[in-house]
Phi, psi and omega in degrees: 000126182281134180276133184283162178298321181295326178292315176301314182299317181295318181294314180297318180298315181296316180295320178298319180291320180299313180298317180297317182290325176298320177295322182292345178285350180273187181285181182214175184297123175075018182300119178064030183235075177290162007268344184269338184059238183198205184297330175302312180292326179299315180295319178294319182297323179293327174297317179298313183295309185293334180285323188258343182246150176289157181306329181295343181251001184297324185249010186249134177291137181192186181300319182264001182217088178278107183295341177283345176253085178051053175297145182297123182225031174236161185296174187304324182297327174295320179295318179295320177298317178297322179297317179297313180295322178297323178295319178294317179297320178299322180291322182285311182204106186296337181292341180291336186232017177298135182297128178075311188282349184268002182300135178080014179299126182216030179291161183300314181297322179293321177300318178298318179299314182295319179294319178296326181294324177292316180297320180296316179297320179298314183287336180275330188242299191285308185298314177299323179296316179296319179298314180295319179301314182290329176296335180275001179276070188287350175280356176253148172294163187303316182298321181292324179300315183286328174293323175297316178301315181295321178299316179297317181291338178272359182308119188295321187305305182295317182296320181291324180285317182283317185263346176255283179307314173100099171207182179238047181295336182296338180289304181294319179292324177295318177298325177293321176297318176300321178297317178296319177300317179300312180293323180294331182267002180086008179262071187296324181296312179296321179296319179296318179297318180296321180291324176299320177296318178298317180293329179273000171264318176219125183294343177294347175295352170302336176303329183260357190294318184297315176299320177298314181298311184293320179295313182293319179292318178297322178293331175293319181293330182275351177287155185270138170055226185293339180299327180298310180294319180298318180293319180297315179294318180299316179298316180299317180295315182296316181296314181295317180296319180297316177298317183298318180295317181295325185259009187309314181296343185253356183276345181290333180233111181304325180295327178293319178295320178294324178295321177298315181298322179294331177282330182284330183232076183277087183289352179280355177278182185283176181294325179204165181258127177053220181254083183269146186275058176240181186295316187292320178293320180292321179294334183297342176296325182256321184233120180274083183300325182295334180270337183270318186252151175283170180300317180296320179292324177296317178298317180296320178298314180295317180298312181297315181292325179293315179298315179298321179291330181282332190301311184302310181294319184292315180296319179298316180293322179298320182282323183233070183289130171206157183297320180297312179295326179300316181295319179291324178296328176299321178294312184298315182295315182293326177292320178299314178300314183296319185281330191236348186278178185266145175059062182261136176259158176302321185290345181294344178295342177299332180290330173279329182292328183300303179297333176293322174302319182290339179267001183307316181295339182264326182225066189298318183291308183295321181290317178298319178300311180300315182296323177295320180292322179298318178294318180296325182297337180265009185305314179302321177294317182293320177296319178301326180273002180075034185246021182298313179298319178295324178297311182297313182297313182291329178291317178298318178298318180296316180298316180297316181293320179297320179295316179296324184284325191237010176296137184281141174269119178056033178063018177267157182266149172287160176288103186239350184083354177238143183268122180225087184272152178287089182247168175304328178298322179293323177295321176298320180301321179297320179293320179296319177300315180297317179295322178299314180291324177298319177296320179297310181292329176294317177296322178299311181298317181295320182294336182262346184243343183248143178269123180291158177300150183300327181278352178231066184295334181260025185304308186288318173302321179292318178298319180295317181292318179293319178299316180290320180298321177299319176298315183296323176296319177294318178294325178300316177296318181296313183290332171295316176301317181298318180297318181288339181250014178286110190262342184211141182256098181247031184271349185279148177290162181300327183291343178272137182293127180246129181295146178300150180231145175268147182248138178239124180249131180269125178278184185298330180276354179095000179281149181276136175234119182280131175257171183292155182288140178280170173297153181287356178247006178225177180240143184295147181227135171233086185302136183287326179223164178295324178294322178297322180295317179296322181293321179296318179293321180296319182275356175062032169211161189257149180248156177244126180275172187289352180245024176240129182232144178251145177230140175291138175286000000 
């Protein structure tokens, strides 16, 4: 009996909610730690402010808005979201949002309300986007699509930060997934609008801005005749209108808009937050940049290194725009920002993790490895919040689900558009992956069982951040290589028109032999064995062997 799509969707949704709710039963940022508490209190405080103060005072220091006590430092859409949640909280229990007197509210009913608010945002924005994205993976059989969806929804990093530490990252990341879906489906205007919303919810979405800009501009250049100009003008109008609508309450007074911008980009803060797994924090072990360079020089250093890091991937995408390269460019751009930019938080690695999640069906081993390292890089923060048990449990679940989703049948590769043959290099990669994970779990065990020297109290957080940063630098090189060697774009759904492609098969001597062109709605197959051909027909999807390559016409 064939299982229906609705049954799969219901099962995946229920399992995703169960894992999230189990994490939410743990502690959160700043629990019972006055006077500042933590991110939980920050989110509640913003509900209080936006509910009782006019928009003109949301970002301005004053008697009723002490910016030193969790002042609002996110774009207007976050403020509007806080206002909606504050209105609901006021209706349920006004003491939760009373101006001044509600600080530090941590009652059981309030905790339930706050946890439900995260789940509601997740179910409205992020989870539907991930489900739709996975449904469009038509080169995978139905079961694999839903296992891929479940693997993405089980990603520990995002779940631990939103449902444990306490934030609403799923809103901005979910809007970004909707933007990617729009571009993948050929709806560039809708995708651009969705990304503007994501950027106006959290300014850290600037990590993804360059790939969106380069892909959309490059696609305009590749359009024929007047369509190119029309598309460029349409995109510009939509982006400007979307920004104007989001910022409307602050556009009447230029000083108010400038005040918002000063809160969004506080260059007076430090080079990085706590022990973050980026280049500058790792270098501080050997070179104390904060003592050598002034604040202005540090900002210039970060800006210059970030721009230089962005150029190779961005220029390549601009010249050769495709959806596949665009997704990989999202990884490269966000990793460059995380590793080299100014004022980076541990949680910012989630911005690199999102596009890696979207690439899981194409690069399952490398992407799963990367996602595990991103979660591990936040370990000091998670331990500080009392989430060690939740981290271990959710990581084990993610590994198990990832294995079920992407384990190879008879050592054959899935149709991914990338060639990954079982070679000695792949076997070496497996050993390196195992050693990497052994190092991660070893550092975890050591940090929890060994006492650091008195003169090095931050020994283990520094080791974890440096260990993770080394991985991220290696992954940055790998994903750049992947973008430059992305030979075929098979990311579009079947319902989208796909141009015919010619297939080239390499014979034993290495000479190219052209095979007939496939249908524009399928992908060419050269089964390596007769058994492989029967298996492909049985599973109703096609496989690509290690000696078949596709080229765009």
